[in-house]
BASE-940967 format. One record per residue: x, z, y of N, C-alpha, C in turn. Coordinates in pm, whole numbers, plus 50000, padded with zeros to 5 digits. Atoms other than C-alpha are relative to their C-alpha. Example, Ala and Ser with C-alpha at 12.3 -4.5 7.8 and 13.67 -1.06 7.14 Angstrom:
500895000049881512305078049550500905000050120/499184999449881513675071449894499235007350109/
//
This chain:
500404986249970398121916094540500515009349889/499454990450095399731946194373498905009849958/501024990750047397261965294153500635013749974/499554986250017397502002294070501075001149891/499044999150111399331997193740501374994950041/498715005549955402011975093894500665009050104/499464990849899402391999294187500665012049933/499424988750072403002027793942501314996249932/498765004850062405612006993758501124998750102/499015001749893407371998894085500515013750046/499614986549957407352035494194500915006449896/499184994550107408732045993855501384993849997/498715006950001411482019593870500875004350118/499254995749882412502029694222500515014349981/499604986150025412562066594127501165000749902/498945000550100414702058893824501314995050061/498805005949939417102037694029500645009650099/499464990049907417482064694296500785010649924/499304990050082418392090094027501294994349945/498815006750055420822065193875501114999050104/499005001649895422582058594206500715013250031/499404987049974423112095494279500915004349885/499284995250118424282102193923501334992849982/498765007450027426822074293877500975000650118/499114999149883428162076994232500795013049998/499314987050002428942113994202500975001049882/499144998750118430322112493847501214990850009/498885009249985432472081893923501015005050101/499104994349899433882097594237500755012049944/499374987950051434552130494059501054996749893/499025003950102436322113393767501264994650066/498835005449929438582094194006500775011350069/499334988849933439292125994201500725008949900/499404991250101439962146693887501284993949945/498815006850052442382120793749501135000150103/499004999949894444162118594083500605013850018/499544986349982444402156494102501035004149896/499054996550106446332157793773501094989549982/498865008950001448642128693846499744985349980/500285014350020446852095693774499134994750113/500735005249884445802076494083499404986249974/500535013350033444512045593897498624997950060/501355001249946440872051693988499984999950151/499934999649854441772059994346500494986750055/499455012749956443822028194384499004988649985/501025010450023440912007594247498765002250086/501094997949905438602022194511498845008449951/501104992250056436522045694296499865013850063/500114986849938437232077094499499154999050127/500965001349892434162071294713498615002849943/501384997850041430482080694701499124987950030/500755012449975429472045194796499414995149868/500595003750129426962036394520500294985649957/499715013950034427801999294538501274998849916/498755000250075431242007194396499775004349855/500174993750130429852026294099498904993849914/501065006550078427012003393986500624990949894/499605009050108427511986193651498844990549972/501075010050014425541953693607499245001749869/500664998150130424841958393235499265013349996/500634986949996424081995093291498684999950075/501235000849922421461986693554498914992649923/500975007450079419771960993330499405008949891/500494991050105419541985993045499195011650058/500734989149933418362012493290498524996550012/501385004149982415211992593362499324996249868/500585003850129414751981493001499705012249913/500154988750093415242014392814500155013650069/499874987649922415532040293095501305007549972/498674994350019419192046093021501044989750039/498945009149958422222030793189501185007950053/498774993349958425762039093287500554993550125/499355005349881427912033993593501284992649964/498755007250020431112014393640501055009349939/498964992050066433982026093422501165002750095/498854996149919436642045493611501195001949906/498904999350097439912039193424500945011650027/498984989649993442422066393349501194995549917/498775003150074446022059493249500625013349956/499534986950044446982089593032501515001750011/498544999249994450682081093056500515003550140/499654995349865450612089193428499845015150012/500244985549998449572124893344501115006549919/498774994850062452692144693265499985015349992/499824985650012453882179793183500415005750136/500484989950096453592208693246498494999849982/501424998850035450192216193087499334986349991/500535013650008449662179293008498684999449924/501235000550079447022185192741498805005250078/501074994449917444952206792974499594990150110/500275010049896445242180393246499234988249944/500715011250063444142153093005498545003449976/501394995950024441042172592906499225000750131/500684999149871440192179393269499644986250053/500255013649950440512142793363498954992849918/500905007750085438712128393063498605006049989/501324993850010435862153593058499365002350136/500514997749865435352153293434498654993450022/501295006649978432502127993424498885007149923/501004992350074430682147793152499625012650078/500244988049919431082179193364499144996850122/500765004149882429762160793670498544997549965/501385002850040426672148893483499245012849965/500664987450033425892183593349499685008050127/500244993049873426252198493698498824993850073/501125006749933423882172293842498685003249931/501224996650073421342179393568499545014250034/500344986149968421492216693643499505001350143/500454999849860421152210994018498574994550011/501355005849998418112188593962498995009749938/500864990050063416642214993731499675011250097/500214989149905417102241893995498964996250106/500965004249897415252221994261498614997549943/501305002250064412502212294016499255013249984/500634987050023411822248793931499645006750133/500214993249873412172261694288498824993950077/501015006549916409922235694453498674997549928/501235003750070407372228594178499605009849889/500404989550092407352259493958500364997549855/499655000550142407832266793593499124990249924/500905009350069404842245493494500584985849998/499385013349996406722214293605501044998549891/499015000350108409472223293361499334999349864/500745000350126406982230193079499494986049970/500545013550017405482195893134501124989949975/498945010150000408782177493178500794999349870/499154999850119410682188492866499434991349887/500545008850106408292172492610500054985250038/499955014049956408172140692820501424994649987/498615004450013411972139092831500404998149854/499705001450143412172144492455499374987449942/500685012250048409702116092400500644987450056/499385011649936411602093292637499024991450078/501015007849928408332080792790499835005950139/500044994849864409042088693153499394989450091/500685009549913406622071893390499175007550102/500844993949897404562078493700498675004949944/501274995050055401242080593507500165012449913/499774988450086402782105793263499945012950079/499984988049917403242130393547498735001150086/501214999749917400242120293762498825005949923/501114994850081397862128393475500125015149977/499784985650025399412163093435500025008150129/500034993149870399492171293808498954993450089/501055007049923396122158993938499775005650140/500324993449874396072183194231501104998850106/498945001349900399302173494407500104985450046/499945013349939400122143594626500884990649919/499195010250067401642111094504501475001450038/498624998249955404752118094712500675011249921/499444988950077405262151294533500304995649856/499775005050136404912133694197501244991249995/498805008449993407562108594303501265008750004/498854990849993409922137194393500255006549864/499864994350135409232153694056500624989849906/499515010750086409872120493885501494997750021/498585001949969413222116194062500835011449938/499274988550055414302151393961500044999749848/500045000550146413182147093601500874988749947/499105011050037414902113293579501465004450012/498624995249981418042129993715500425009249887/499694991150113417882157093448500194991849873/500005008050123417132131993171501234991049992/498895009550001419722105893267501355007149993/498734992949998422482130893338500265007649869/499814993550129421882149693013500494990049896/499585010250097422182117592810501444995750027/498645004449966425282105592997501015011249977/499104988750019426812140392989500355002049852/499764998350144426392143292611500854988649946/499235011650049427682107992544501465000750045/498634999349949430722112292768500755012049942/499364988550060431402146792624500564996549862/499565003850134431572132792271501094989450007/499075011449997433302100092352501355003750059/498744996949931435882113292595500775011449934/499294989650074436662144192386500864993949890/499245006550106437682122492093501084990950058/499015008649938439442097992322501205008150048/498934991249951441432126392477500845005349884/499274995050117442332140692135500874989149938/499205011150050443502106392023501284998550082/498825001649914445812104092322500965011649984/499124988450016447132139192267500814999149871/499334999850131447942134491898500564986549956/499575013050051448202096991837500074989250108/500215010149896447722079692171501144990350018/498875008849972451192066292237500334991349879/499715007750122451692055791874499024988649983/501025010450013448382037091861500144989750111/499895009149885448902022392206501134990049979/498845008750018452332008692124499884991249876/500145007950122451291996291778498954989050014/501015010349979448541974591926498665002949936/501254996350066445731993591749499085007550096/500804993249898443972003192070498504999349971/501415001350032440661992191919499445013149941/500434987150056440552025791734499645009950110/500284991049888440532043092072498624997550060/501335003349949437202026392143498935002849895/501085000050097435232023791822499855013249923/500134987450073436032056591647499205010350080/500834990549923434772079491928498624994750030/501325005849974431932054991996499055002549884/500824997350118430672059091639499545014649998/500384985949994430712096891676498935002250106/500984998549892428802093892004498634995049956/501275005650046426132072091842499325009549901/500594991750105425622095691547499585013850050/500244986149962425692128891731499335001750137/500544998949864424282120892078498575005650000/501404995849997420592125791991499825014949969/500184985550025420792160391825500615008750109/499394992249892423152172492097499154999450127/500875001249882420812159292367498825009549987/501104990750021417942179092213500455014450022/499474986549982420122210192207500215003250147/499734997549858421192206492570498715000550081/501294999149931417612199992681499355013649975/500514986450030416632232292506500725010350087/499254991049915419412250092694499564998850146/500525002349865418172234293017498685007350019/501304993349994414702247592941500175015150014/499764985649993416002282792881500575004050136/499424997149870418062281493200498934999550109/501095001049903415022270093398499075011949994/500854988150017412932298393254500685012450057/499264988649946415662323293346499945000050153/500055000949854415822310593704498625003650053/501364997249956412042311893734499715015049994/500204985550014411992347793606500805007650107/499144993349903414882357993832499454998850142/500525002549864413272342494142498535003550016/501414996349994409772354094055499084988250016/500785012449990408442318594019499164998749874/500895001550117405442312893794499724985349974/
//
């Protein structure tokens, strides 16, 4: 028999997984499309230009998702040497930062629906919870005692979407920005010299060190944007 505590854990896990599926499917598809649009069809040829979530699930990412409430989707490869002139540098930035852009857009869309359907109070409650990282069904049920369980699940899905997409957006922004700069200035030299390991670990170190403060900054920006929308739409 499933008791109340286990039921809440299951509901929280399902809500998190739903947010994950939407997030990685859209960002993976958009990255494959962006790369294809500027000349590299690697992701398209490997079948990533689809919104089918089964294509975009990463096994390790899903495990970590349930363990620490953070996980990533399948990596969509980009071959920078297929992206050529004119405006090659601009094309590289567009392709490599496309997944970060997709995650930020999804976070903003989720924020908009959260504010429109549940009011500014839902945002006031959600931001501290997202900063703490303790996102669970009881965390929201205790703060919204007067609404239905279904509404709390919807809030949870939206908040998970904001939280997960902000983290992934910040990480991909840092990592892929440095990766793109490496390819612009040193990519071919490093690639041909066999020192491709630098293309992985150097930007990864920057992502580890700077992801948390940037995440706090972007969540603050999300909060301000939500307050602006609420004021503009007359939502209290």
